[in-house]
Steps between C-alpha positions, in 0.01 A plus 500: 500500500803358681709623216392859547549483878850370453573762241385791724703360796804464276470858383463627859803303617706629210405857585583455871834339413583777255423771745694329782807463281471854351441741794672779324254466206213525742640806672566669165139435395365623839708825472381558144138448609521711820224747516527843666166627613369764742547381853759232426801501735836479315859491606824640352694203359809688375778620734338844496241692298447873445176656612398772255245782509390429141486185286820574299868406524567873510231572762609664829663238722345529845650193665662163477345175613700207628449141396195357676322835549126438502243727333143491378419559134261790458512519119683352202621724216670318219828371643457705820320433830366787716550359855428569862793394717446267790717482803600688811691828529559726797197723551703811575675476164184577296256786432165543329612832362661479159562877497788484747723357228478840329650692787405657833129586529388848578160654577351840418172682502374734226261790459388566144327826403418657165677837528835631620320759712316221686825317549679814634217566747508137625881522536463812719242314717739204532796717584287667770435158661202376307425126511602349166259205520197725583582745227544214249160359600338840463676653205671234290344385174728196490362143530677454833342801681280276719817354646638840582701498179704183602639335191609186686837332477686567181830376355748662264335526162138499615453869432627737229866611536386856592260385779755246633775758505275742686398243753849359554638847547281537811577379853223310678236756607610767247266647235597583140413812308237482224591283201326555173355195314248423227233470769574820689736570784627249765642554848671196654570415864762232574354250747768234499 
């Protein structure tokens, strides 16, 4: 019994001595065994690291992180980590609207009708001072008719080139002529 106790103590002392004299060995083993899991906080250990939109060396580079930058792992994909950055930035420097990176937003309303004759009649009413939102609510067959034809904020590329060109050619408050489409005829009003 004493032999086994001594043997176990000897093995433990040997391990402690080996570890204390080989710290680089221990850190290499720890690094190799480091697990990356959802919710784990990690830090950039290189001088800087690229932040990419996709897990690929050729993915769009959307930023550079400095050494020590903290982030939370959301997902692991092969040799890539999808992260949520942690830290403080100036509040006025950010937005919740990704669309603004595509250009200046604009806003329009639309009336959609089946025939050109209907569109021409509505255009006459509008030119005579008719209320666009009321006419859209009453006459439009478009999905936005309940909102007075309001399409909401849009960015370059959101609509077809023909629609976008027609809307962008208008000044705020102006109304377009009828534009033929697969669904009928549209009349646009520039709101913003």
